[in-house]
MITORSE-517305 format. One record per residue (C-alpha): residue in one letter; chain; x, y negated, z; residue number from 1. Coordinates in pm, whole numbers, plus 50000, padded with zeros to 5 digits. Each point is the difference from the previous one (the first is absolute). Layout:
[a; A; [X; Y; Z]; NUM]
...
***
This chain:
[m; A; [09588; 31205; 94221]; 1]
[k; A; [49846; 50279; 49794]; 2]
[t; A; [49718; 49901; 49768]; 3]
[q; A; [49661; 50134; 50101]; 4]
[v; A; [49803; 50145; 49706]; 5]
[s; A; [49633; 50098; 50010]; 6]
[r; A; [49714; 50051; 49757]; 7]
[e; A; [49621; 49983; 50008]; 8]
[a; A; [49702; 50019; 49766]; 9]
[f; A; [49914; 49670; 49832]; 10]
[g; A; [49703; 50090; 49782]; 11]
[v; A; [49882; 50202; 49703]; 12]
[l; A; [49968; 49893; 49636]; 13]
[d; A; [49675; 50050; 49809]; 14]
[d; A; [50142; 50313; 49838]; 15]
[g; A; [50065; 50154; 50342]; 16]
[t; A; [50375; 49937; 50014]; 17]
[p; A; [50113; 49923; 50357]; 18]
[v; A; [50229; 49707; 50071]; 19]
[e; A; [50248; 49986; 50289]; 20]
[r; A; [50159; 49712; 50187]; 21]
[w; A; [50355; 50042; 50126]; 22]
[t; A; [50135; 49781; 50281]; 23]
[l; A; [50372; 49932; 50048]; 24]
[e; A; [50109; 49823; 50319]; 25]
[s; A; [50346; 49902; 50119]; 26]
[g; A; [49985; 49955; 50374]; 27]
[r; A; [49780; 49803; 50234]; 28]
[g; A; [49911; 49663; 49849]; 29]
[g; A; [50213; 50055; 49690]; 30]
[l; A; [49908; 50052; 49637]; 31]
[r; A; [49687; 50205; 49928]; 32]
[v; A; [49893; 50095; 49647]; 33]
[r; A; [49691; 50184; 49880]; 34]
[v; A; [50006; 50165; 49655]; 35]
[l; A; [49704; 50153; 49814]; 36]
[t; A; [50023; 50302; 49772]; 37]
[y; A; [49759; 49813; 49773]; 38]
[g; A; [50220; 49786; 49777]; 39]
[g; A; [50300; 50027; 50231]; 40]
[i; A; [49854; 49687; 50157]; 41]
[v; A; [50171; 49819; 50287]; 42]
[q; A; [49681; 49922; 50191]; 43]
[t; A; [50161; 49828; 50298]; 44]
[l; A; [50344; 49873; 50086]; 45]
[e; A; [50038; 49871; 50355]; 46]
[a; A; [50303; 49815; 50138]; 47]
[p; A; [50058; 49780; 50307]; 48]
[d; A; [50026; 49621; 49989]; 49]
[r; A; [50249; 49788; 50194]; 50]
[d; A; [49790; 50044; 50315]; 51]
[g; A; [49997; 50379; 49964]; 52]
[t; A; [49637; 50019; 49888]; 53]
[r; A; [49949; 50258; 49727]; 54]
[g; A; [49787; 49878; 49708]; 55]
[q; A; [49855; 50164; 49687]; 56]
[l; A; [50175; 49848; 49698]; 57]
[a; A; [49874; 50197; 49695]; 58]
[l; A; [49686; 49895; 49814]; 59]
[g; A; [49757; 50287; 49967]; 60]
[f; A; [49670; 50159; 50094]; 61]
[a; A; [49867; 50196; 50295]; 62]
[d; A; [49833; 50278; 49798]; 63]
[l; A; [50059; 50222; 49698]; 64]
[a; A; [49692; 49882; 49809]; 65]
[s; A; [50137; 49645; 49983]; 66]
[y; A; [50332; 50118; 49855]; 67]
[v; A; [49817; 50201; 49735]; 68]
[a; A; [49765; 49712; 49913]; 69]
[h; A; [50268; 49729; 49990]; 70]
[g; A; [50305; 50187; 49875]; 71]
[g; A; [50071; 49730; 49744]; 72]
[s; A; [50152; 49784; 50273]; 73]
[y; A; [50260; 50273; 50071]; 74]
[f; A; [50011; 49929; 50375]; 75]
[g; A; [50294; 50201; 50135]; 76]
[a; A; [49999; 50232; 49700]; 77]
[l; A; [50266; 50219; 49844]; 78]
[v; A; [49981; 49911; 49630]; 79]
[g; A; [50125; 50183; 49692]; 80]
[r; A; [50079; 50162; 49770]; 81]
[y; A; [50105; 49654; 49894]; 82]
[a; A; [49974; 49711; 50244]; 83]
[n; A; [49919; 49663; 49843]; 84]
[r; A; [49903; 49954; 49634]; 85]
[i; A; [50075; 50172; 49670]; 86]
[a; A; [49908; 49776; 49708]; 87]
[g; A; [49732; 50123; 49764]; 88]
[a; A; [49960; 50315; 50212]; 89]
[s; A; [50258; 50178; 49783]; 90]
[f; A; [50373; 50062; 49974]; 91]
[p; A; [50242; 50178; 49766]; 92]
[l; A; [50212; 50293; 50116]; 93]
[d; A; [50216; 50225; 49783]; 94]
[g; A; [49828; 49891; 49680]; 95]
[r; A; [49643; 50043; 50127]; 96]
[t; A; [49756; 49735; 50121]; 97]
[h; A; [49814; 50094; 50317]; 98]
[r; A; [49656; 49844; 50051]; 99]
[l; A; [49901; 49929; 50360]; 100]
[t; A; [49676; 49908; 50173]; 101]
[a; A; [49944; 49624; 49978]; 102]
[n; A; [49867; 49875; 50334]; 103]
[d; A; [50126; 49639; 50002]; 104]
[g; A; [49853; 49849; 49686]; 105]
[r; A; [50195; 50165; 49720]; 106]
[h; A; [50288; 50098; 50232]; 107]
[s; A; [50067; 50288; 50238]; 108]
[l; A; [50037; 49892; 50365]; 109]
[h; A; [50146; 50212; 50280]; 110]
[g; A; [49961; 50325; 49806]; 111]
[g; A; [49648; 49966; 49862]; 112]
[a; A; [49646; 50041; 50128]; 113]
[r; A; [50064; 50320; 50197]; 114]
[n; A; [50346; 49917; 50125]; 115]
[f; A; [50184; 50133; 50304]; 116]
[s; A; [49804; 49770; 50232]; 117]
[r; A; [49672; 50175; 49905]; 118]
[v; A; [50088; 50362; 50075]; 119]
[v; A; [50048; 50216; 50309]; 120]
[w; A; [50354; 50119; 50074]; 121]
[s; A; [50099; 50310; 50193]; 122]
[a; A; [50194; 49921; 50317]; 123]
[r; A; [50238; 50166; 50242]; 124]
[e; A; [50193; 49878; 50300]; 125]
[t; A; [50365; 49925; 49942]; 126]
[d; A; [50270; 49878; 50237]; 127]
[g; A; [49874; 49667; 50131]; 128]
[g; A; [49705; 49971; 49764]; 129]
[v; A; [49784; 50146; 49727]; 130]
[e; A; [50072; 50126; 49649]; 131]
[l; A; [49732; 49960; 49733]; 132]
[h; A; [50008; 50225; 49694]; 133]
[r; A; [49816; 50008; 49671]; 134]
[v; A; [50053; 50132; 49647]; 135]
[s; A; [49864; 49756; 49741]; 136]
[p; A; [49898; 50219; 49704]; 137]
[d; A; [50131; 49948; 49649]; 138]
[g; A; [49789; 49738; 49825]; 139]
[e; A; [49850; 49843; 50313]; 140]
[e; A; [49898; 49645; 49901]; 141]
[g; A; [50200; 50063; 49680]; 142]
[f; A; [50341; 50054; 50160]; 143]
[p; A; [50201; 50294; 49862]; 144]
[g; A; [50142; 50282; 50210]; 145]
[a; A; [49893; 50163; 50325]; 146]
[l; A; [50149; 49780; 50271]; 147]
[d; A; [50077; 50154; 50341]; 148]
[v; A; [50000; 49716; 50256]; 149]
[r; A; [50095; 49996; 50369]; 150]
[v; A; [49976; 49685; 50210]; 151]
[t; A; [50113; 49984; 50363]; 152]
[y; A; [49903; 49741; 50258]; 153]
[t; A; [50232; 50029; 50301]; 154]
[l; A; [50098; 49791; 50301]; 155]
[s; A; [50370; 50000; 50081]; 156]
[p; A; [50118; 50008; 50365]; 157]
[d; A; [50043; 49622; 49992]; 158]
[g; A; [49636; 49955; 49894]; 159]
[a; A; [50035; 49914; 49630]; 160]
[l; A; [49751; 50135; 49744]; 161]
[h; A; [50169; 50189; 49716]; 162]
[v; A; [49805; 50072; 49679]; 163]
[v; A; [50177; 50242; 49765]; 164]
[s; A; [49847; 50110; 49669]; 165]
[r; A; [50140; 50292; 49803]; 166]
[a; A; [49883; 50153; 49672]; 167]
[r; A; [50087; 50262; 49740]; 168]
[t; A; [49845; 50064; 49660]; 169]
[d; A; [49972; 50284; 49750]; 170]
[a; A; [49998; 49764; 49698]; 171]
[p; A; [50137; 49653; 49927]; 172]
[t; A; [49784; 49732; 50163]; 173]
[v; A; [50017; 49662; 50175]; 174]
[v; A; [49980; 49949; 50377]; 175]
[n; A; [49978; 49692; 50221]; 176]
[l; A; [49855; 50043; 50350]; 177]
[t; A; [49940; 49747; 50278]; 178]
[n; A; [49792; 49931; 50308]; 179]
[h; A; [49745; 49718; 49977]; 180]
[t; A; [49955; 49904; 50365]; 181]
[y; A; [49889; 49641; 50060]; 182]
[l; A; [50149; 49856; 50319]; 183]
[h; A; [49911; 49710; 50226]; 184]
[l; A; [50267; 49982; 50270]; 185]
[g; A; [49768; 49798; 50222]; 186]
[g; A; [49740; 50276; 49989]; 187]
[a; A; [49769; 50125; 49726]; 188]
[g; A; [49691; 49781; 49978]; 189]
[s; A; [50163; 49705; 50176]; 190]
[g; A; [49983; 49755; 49709]; 191]
[s; A; [50231; 49903; 49717]; 192]
[a; A; [50353; 50135; 49970]; 193]
[c; A; [50112; 49692; 49804]; 194]
[g; A; [50208; 49879; 50295]; 195]
[h; A; [50214; 50313; 50010]; 196]
[e; A; [50362; 49920; 49920]; 197]
[l; A; [50161; 50218; 49733]; 198]
[r; A; [50357; 50054; 49893]; 199]
[l; A; [50080; 50212; 49692]; 200]
[a; A; [50335; 50119; 49866]; 201]
[a; A; [49886; 49919; 49646]; 202]
[s; A; [50167; 49753; 49767]; 203]
[r; A; [49764; 50078; 49711]; 204]
[y; A; [49639; 50092; 49934]; 205]
[t; A; [49798; 50122; 49700]; 206]
[p; A; [49763; 49733; 49864]; 207]
[v; A; [49668; 50146; 49888]; 208]
[d; A; [49714; 49917; 49767]; 209]
[a; A; [49642; 49939; 50115]; 210]
[t; A; [49940; 50376; 50030]; 211]
[g; A; [50305; 50073; 50217]; 212]
[i; A; [50224; 50145; 49727]; 213]
[p; A; [50364; 49883; 49997]; 214]
[l; A; [50079; 49754; 49723]; 215]
[p; A; [50261; 50085; 49736]; 216]
[g; A; [50357; 49913; 50085]; 217]
[a; A; [50225; 50025; 50301]; 218]
[p; A; [49879; 49941; 50356]; 219]
[a; A; [50005; 49634; 50100]; 220]
[d; A; [50214; 49833; 50267]; 221]
[v; A; [49809; 49905; 50315]; 222]
[a; A; [50216; 49692; 50065]; 223]
[g; A; [49793; 49682; 50004]; 224]
[t; A; [49666; 50186; 49982]; 225]
[r; A; [49730; 50107; 50245]; 226]
[f; A; [50139; 50354; 49965]; 227]
[d; A; [50318; 49915; 50192]; 228]
[f; A; [49981; 50182; 50334]; 229]
[r; A; [50374; 50047; 50039]; 230]
[t; A; [49967; 49775; 50304]; 231]
[a; A; [49707; 50075; 50225]; 232]
[r; A; [49693; 49782; 49952]; 233]
[a; A; [49623; 50017; 50035]; 234]
[v; A; [49848; 50229; 49740]; 235]
[g; A; [49687; 49803; 49911]; 236]
[g; A; [49798; 50182; 49732]; 237]
[g; A; [49948; 50061; 49631]; 238]
[y; A; [50251; 50284; 49961]; 239]
[d; A; [49960; 50331; 49819]; 240]
[h; A; [50352; 50021; 49860]; 241]
[n; A; [50294; 50238; 49983]; 242]
[f; A; [50326; 49878; 50150]; 243]
[v; A; [50327; 50143; 49867]; 244]
[l; A; [50189; 50108; 50310]; 245]
[d; A; [50369; 49919; 50006]; 246]
[g; A; [50211; 50313; 49949]; 247]
[g; A; [49747; 50199; 49799]; 248]
[v; A; [49932; 50366; 50076]; 249]
[a; A; [50183; 50093; 50321]; 250]
[p; A; [50123; 50342; 50120]; 251]
[a; A; [49874; 49928; 50353]; 252]
[p; A; [49752; 49747; 50141]; 253]
[r; A; [50142; 49648; 50033]; 254]
[t; A; [49826; 49701; 50157]; 255]
[v; A; [49812; 49802; 49734]; 256]
[a; A; [49736; 49803; 50191]; 257]
[e; A; [49920; 49846; 50335]; 258]
[l; A; [49650; 49886; 50094]; 259]
[h; A; [49938; 49796; 50317]; 260]
[d; A; [49681; 49884; 50167]; 261]
[p; A; [50089; 49697; 50218]; 262]
[r; A; [49682; 50033; 50209]; 263]
[s; A; [50046; 50359; 50119]; 264]
[g; A; [50377; 50013; 49963]; 265]
[r; A; [49978; 50327; 49805]; 266]
[v; A; [50265; 50060; 49736]; 267]
[l; A; [49997; 50263; 49725]; 268]
[e; A; [50332; 50098; 49846]; 269]
[l; A; [49944; 50192; 49677]; 270]
[s; A; [50263; 50226; 49846]; 271]
[t; A; [49976; 50201; 49679]; 272]
[t; A; [50181; 50185; 49724]; 273]
[e; A; [49774; 49843; 49737]; 274]
[p; A; [50107; 49725; 49753]; 275]
[g; A; [49680; 49795; 50028]; 276]
[l; A; [49746; 49868; 50246]; 277]
[q; A; [49649; 49887; 49909]; 278]
[l; A; [49880; 49716; 50223]; 279]
[y; A; [49621; 49988; 50005]; 280]
[t; A; [49823; 49741; 50214]; 281]
[a; A; [49652; 50157; 49973]; 282]
[d; A; [49837; 49698; 49842]; 283]
[h; A; [49723; 50227; 49865]; 284]
[l; A; [49847; 50053; 50345]; 285]
[d; A; [49683; 49793; 50032]; 286]
[g; A; [49854; 50084; 50340]; 287]
[s; A; [49769; 50273; 49869]; 288]
[l; A; [50207; 50280; 50160]; 289]
[r; A; [50009; 50048; 50375]; 290]
[g; A; [50299; 50170; 50153]; 291]
[s; A; [50021; 50238; 50294]; 292]
[s; A; [49977; 49704; 50240]; 293]
[g; A; [49667; 49895; 49846]; 294]
[v; A; [50145; 49670; 49875]; 295]
[p; A; [49955; 49915; 49627]; 296]
[y; A; [50320; 49995; 49797]; 297]
[s; A; [50033; 49660; 49836]; 298]
[p; A; [50257; 49905; 49734]; 299]
[r; A; [50359; 50053; 50117]; 300]
[a; A; [49894; 50201; 50306]; 301]
[g; A; [50317; 50208; 49955]; 302]
[l; A; [50311; 50047; 49791]; 303]
[a; A; [50107; 50306; 49801]; 304]
[l; A; [50374; 50053; 49956]; 305]
[e; A; [50007; 50287; 49749]; 306]
[t; A; [50345; 50151; 49941]; 307]
[q; A; [50012; 50148; 49652]; 308]
[h; A; [50141; 49994; 49648]; 309]
[f; A; [49888; 49717; 49775]; 310]
[p; A; [49654; 49980; 49840]; 311]
[d; A; [49975; 50135; 49643]; 312]
[s; A; [50347; 50159; 50016]; 313]
[p; A; [49892; 50292; 49774]; 314]
[n; A; [49957; 49741; 49721]; 315]
[r; A; [50311; 49800; 50092]; 316]
[p; A; [50331; 50179; 49932]; 317]
[d; A; [50178; 49692; 50141]; 318]
[f; A; [49855; 50071; 50348]; 319]
[p; A; [50130; 50267; 50242]; 320]
[g; A; [49873; 50335; 49872]; 321]
[t; A; [49707; 50193; 50145]; 322]
[v; A; [50023; 50318; 49789]; 323]
[l; A; [50022; 50328; 50194]; 324]
[r; A; [50100; 50320; 49823]; 325]
[p; A; [49992; 50367; 50101]; 326]
[g; A; [50291; 50081; 50231]; 327]
[e; A; [50024; 49641; 50125]; 328]
[h; A; [49886; 49884; 50343]; 329]
[y; A; [49811; 49676; 50064]; 330]
[c; A; [50062; 49848; 50343]; 331]
[s; A; [49888; 49662; 50130]; 332]
[q; A; [50062; 49883; 50357]; 333]
[t; A; [49860; 49701; 50189]; 334]
[v; A; [50043; 49913; 50368]; 335]
[y; A; [49777; 49769; 50207]; 336]
[r; A; [50180; 49879; 50314]; 337]
[f; A; [49816; 49776; 50248]; 338]
[s; A; [50145; 49772; 50264]; 339]
[v; A; [49907; 49676; 50176]; 340]
[r; A; [50151; 49653; 50000]; 341]
[p; A; [49991; 49780; 50312]; 342]
[r; A; [49778; 49693; 49998]; 343]
[a; A; [50190; 49696; 49874]; 344]
[a; A; [50090; 49746; 50266]; 345]
[g; A; [49737; 49728; 50039]; 346]
[t; A; [49719; 50196; 49837]; 347]
[p; A; [49684; 50098; 50194]; 348]
***
């Protein structure tokens, strides 16, 4: 069935810039996604449970003012130029050290203070979805080169959400884009996501110091540790770590994760071309933020599965590279595919 695409006004920033909300819907009762031109934010993501009831799964707010005021939580946001952390807010490239905005202690996080999640993107309808476009000027947050970025959110005929990010530059730079949607497959605002069962195609992870920067040395094996999700198990909490996906950078999206909520029966199958996945269990939430449902978000109210390159790669030549040069094309693809699993025999 053809995806229905519509748009509407969502608000106006203090400087007078209008913000739109785009709605993508794949058939009656199927997947429905709402995307804001502010921050490329996935405001809502609705999918049916095992009983056919569609629920809102993405943590977020009902109004623009809340996104502007609480952008540091990155609910649903498109982040860049560099997702995750760059140590010391600086990196070397072609014999020059580039100084970035430090917005996470002494480090740069998700592209700096005015990153991609804090700006308004232009938008146009594309086949089955919406394309967001922005040119990040040379020197923005300290990053070199003017970066021309296009991100598409589309629903395929079978109802999967495809997020494709493309970029070109006029000078050597570094690029690492991701989407920072927090999901609760039982419904946003319905309690802790600790009971979600997660499987990851990751035999290694990158241990980090107290500030989230990868430690020196090779990634560590997950075997025998709490980082071993090669067989599905309950997530629990206490994670803000990059997992090294088996197979590295892929030419086309391959399945790397499966998340299951036993209560609702919803299953998310995640595919990507990226070499890493940051699992974040939202332990920072403390109940002070209320989502679109009006319910406070407590610790572990959702999970972020951020497909990306590794943190601090610009300072780690041993990690997969993130340098983009003129004439080259950056492309990152991630697919979110939802299904349901029948209730296990003997369970209420």
